[in-house]
N, C-alpha and C positions, 0 to 999 in steps of 0.2 A: 590498581584501578579502583573504581568506586561504585557503590550502590547509590541510587538516586530515588528519593521519595517525594512525590508531590501530593499535598493534602489540601483539598478544597481551594485550588488556585483560581483566583479571580483577577482579571485584568480589565480595567475600564479606562476609556479616554473621556474624561468629563462625565457626562451622563450616559455615555454609550458603553455598555458592557460587551466585550468581545470574547472573553473566556469566562465560562460559567461553572465554577466549582470543579475544576479538573482534579481527579484522583488517579494517581499512577505510581506503581512501584516498578523500578527498573533495577535488575540485578547486575552485579559485577560481571563484566564480560559479555553482556547481551548486545546484540545488534537490533536496535528498535527503529522502526520506520514510521513516521507520521505521514499519513496520506489524507487527501480530501480535496474537494473542489476549491477553486480560487475563493478567498475570503472566508475559509472555514476556521482560520485561527492557527494553522499549523506552524507558520513562520513566527507568529507572535509568541506562541508557546515556546518555541526554540529560543527566541531572543530573551524570554523571561528566565529560562534556564541559564543562559549565558550571563545574565545580569545586565544586558543591554536595555531591557525594559523592566522598570520597577513594578512588582506585582501590587495589586490593589488590596488583595486579601488572600488568606491561606498561608501555608507553610511549605517551604522548600528545604529539603535536607540532602546533603552530600556526605556519605559515610557517617550518617547520624548527626552531623553538624548543621544547624539551621543557618542558611546563607542568605536569608531575606535581605539583610542590610550589608552583606559582604560585597565589595566592588568586584567587577569582572576579573581584574588582574589577580585576585586572591582566591578565586574559586577553583583553580586547577583545571581550567577548561580551555580547549583550543577549538577554534571555529574555522570552517572552510566555507567561503561564501560563493554565491553564484558567479560573481566576477572574481577574477584571479587575484586582484589587488597586489600585484607584484611591483617592486620598484624597477622602473625601466632602465635605470642607469647602473643597476647592480647585476652581477652575474648570478647564475643559479645558486652557486655556493654561498654568495653573500646574502642573497634573499633568504635562504634557509637558515643562515647563521645570525641574521640581524637581531632577532628577538633574544637569543642567548647572549649576544654581546651587550645588549641593553641591561640584561640581568647580571652582568659582570661574571659570566662563566669563564673558566680558563680556556686558553687556546686549545689545549689538548682535548678537553671535554667537548668543545665546540666541534673540533675536527672529527672526533670519534662519532658524535651524534649525526653530523651532516653526512658523513660517509656511510654510516649505518642506514640512515633513511634513504639515501640515494641508491643503496644496494637493494633495499626492499622494493623501491619503486622503479628500478632499472633506469636511473638517471645518471649513472657514473659518467657516460660519454658526454654529458651536457653541462657539467658543473662549471665550466669556464665560459659558457655562452650567455649572452644577454637574452631576456625574455622575447625580444622581437625576432630572434633566430629560432624560436620554438613553435611547434604546432599548438593548437588549442588544447589538445589532450595532454601534451607535455607540460604546458603552463599549469593546467589544473593539477597535475601530479606534483609540480613544484610547490604549489599552494598546500597540498596535502602533506608533502615532505616538511614544509615549514612548521605545520602543526605537530607532526611526529617529533620533531626536534625539541619541542617544548616539554615532551614527556608528560602530557596532561593526564588528569584522572578520567576525564570524559572528552571524547571527540564529538563535535557537533558539525553536521553537514547541512547547509541550507541550499537545496536544489543545485548541487555542484555540477551537474551535467546539462543543465538547461540551455547553456550557451553553445553547446557542441552540436555538430551535425550528427546524423543518425549513426554513421559508421563509428565515429569517435565516441559517441555515447556508449555503444556496445563495448568497445575496447576499454574505455575507462571504467565502465561498470565492472568488467572482469578484473581490472586492476584493483578496484576497491574490494571486491570479493576475496581476491588473493591476499590483500592487506589484512583483512579481517581474519583470515585463516592463519596468517603469520603472527598475529597478535591476539591469541585466544582469550587473554585476560583483560583485553581492552573494552571498555564500555563505549559504544558508539550510538549516536542518535542522528537519524538521517531524515530530512524532510524532502518530499517529492510529490508531484502531482501525477507521476508516471507509475502506474500500477505494476508494470513489468519490472521496474527497479525494485519496487516494494516486494513483489512476490519472489524475486530471485535473490535478494540480499538479506531480507529480514529473518531474525529469529522469531520476533513477534511484530505484528502490524497494529498500529493505533489508527483507527478510522475516525476522522473528525468531521463534524458538520455544524456550521453556525455556532462554533465555540463550545460544542458538547462532544464528548466521546461516545460514539455510537457502538463500537465494539473493539475489544483488544484480544488478540490471539495469534497463533501461528498461521502462516499464509494458507495452508491447506484447510485449516479449521474454518477460516473465513470464507474460503471458496466452497467447501462442502456443507458448512453449517452457518450461513449468514444469519445474524440475529434479527434482521428486519429487511424491509424492501430496499432501503437506501443502500445498505451494505451489499445486498444481493445484486443490485444493478451497478454498483460502483466497482466491485471486485469481479474480475473476469472480462475478457475481451474476445469476441463481441459480448455486449451486455446480456444478462439473462432476459429471456422472454417472460412477460407477465401477462396473464389472461384472466379476465373476470370469470368467476365460476360460482356454482351454488352447491352446497352440500346436499346429497341425496340420501346418504346413510352414513352412520358412524358407529364404531364399536371400540372395544378396548385395545384393538390392534391396528385398525385402519379406518380411513375416511374416504368415501366415494363421492365424486363430484361430477356434475355436468359442466362442461367447458363451453364458453361462447363459441359459436360456429358449429356446434353439433358434436364436439368431441366429448369423450368420457375418460375418467382416470380414477384409479384407486391408489391412494398414497398410504404407505405403512407408517401411520402416526396414530398414537392413542387418542381417541376422540370420544366424546359423550353423545348419546342419542339426541340430546337437546340441541345439538348443532344442526340437525336436519332442517333444511330450508334457509340456513344462514348464508349470506354472500361471503365469499372468500376469494383470494387471488391465488392462482396456480402459477408457479414459476418453473421454467425448464431452460437449461442452458442450451444455446445453439449446437454445441458440440455433442450434447447428449441425445439430440433428436436423430432419427433415422427413418428411412422409408418403411412404412408398415408392411410386414409380410402377411401372407394369407393366414387368417385366424387371429391376428394380433389386434388388440384394442387400439382404435385410432384416437389420438389425443388432439391432433391438429388436422383439419381438413380445409382446403382452399385451393385457389388457382395460383399457379406460378406467375409471379410478376417479372422477376429478373433472376437469371442465373449467372453467377460470376465464377468462372473457372480459373483458379489460381495455381493449378498444377498439383500441389500436394493436397489441396482441398477444393471443394466446390461450395460456394455460398448460395443458398436458395432463399429468395424473398417471396413469401407466400401470403397472398391476400386472403384474410379470413373474415367472413361475414360478421359484422358487429365490432370488429377490432380496427381501431384507427390506423395503426402502423402495421406494416407487414411483419409476419412472424419469420424469424431468421433461423435457418438450419445450416449447420456447418458439417458437411459430409466429407468423408475421406476420399481422396483420389478424384478422378474426373467422372462426373455424372452428367450424361447427355439427356436432358429433358426439354421438350419444346415449350416455349413461352405460352402461357394460357392453359397448360395442361392441369388437370385435377391432381392434387397432391394429397396424400394421406401419410401423416407422420406419427411416430410413436416414440416412446422412450422407456427405459427400465424404471419400474416403480421406485426403486431406491434412489433414482436421480431426480425425482420430483420434489418440489417444495410447495408448502402451503403457507399463506400469510393471512392473518385474521383482519378484521375491519380496521384495526389500528396500525396495520402494516407490520405487525410482529410475527416472527416465525413460529408457527404452531409446533414444528418439530423441536426447536430449541426449547420452547416453553414446556413441552411434554417431557423432554429429557431433564429439565431442571426439577420439575415436580417429582419425577421418578427418583432422582438423586437425593432429593430432600426426604 
């Protein structure tokens, strides 16, 4: 399999630049997931890697070889699209074998590769069926199997589960995870707008916005150490609560803030005394909030707007004075609280996040300075 290196990759359509100097190193055997909102450039970036889009500037290397001007068929890449793109008149076996037949592979090699891929994807019972006799999940597995048969250096997946219903998405996601485990040296790049797919499949996630890379890292690093407000609210479901705050004190080990609505918090981040009086934003994930016990510092105070009991969790939507949207708390189990009741919420100091006036994480910045 292959290493992939992108250096200052730019893609423009006429005067409109959609990728702005992307730098990315992908190691052999990594499962990389591109995520971001619609229009962020993730599919365009994938298509430039495949060679389906010609890059406007920068350098792309596969195993140290510059491939800027190499056609897609010679890059050693296989791509799985949103649509299955199967030949309806061909059996599963023939669909998977078609590319190898065009490449003049021997019958024995074709048979061995098709049966091996079918075994990995549990498609052996369906090899003689036509695509119309398969479910959506089975058709997507055939498309993946066709890519496996090509024995590529890099697998590219362009939102392969987006056309499946919820149950099939879960089942097929598990199949892709198993495929990754069965091919540990295979480099895979996967595009999705679904952060659950990203969090469960990726070795590293690349978060994109407006053609820029916002942050790259393992899923739990992005969850616990988001670099900025965008990543903080994009990664995690429900999204992180963000509240306007003002620094009241700062030291070499912590920053104290007053939170809109009357709350207070102390965040374990190295801060300078000069920060006192500066506006910042306090972030806390819904699942990290809990009902404040006696003697605990209240971070969020307000009136309960709506409570949604889901069985394993209860979602509380709390109206806080000065905050436009309700603050969301995700509490374990069933919590019976009357609508309109006064709610006081808190969280562990280590689960709090602070962002400066530019939306950058003060924790990540402090850690960078300490490492330097």
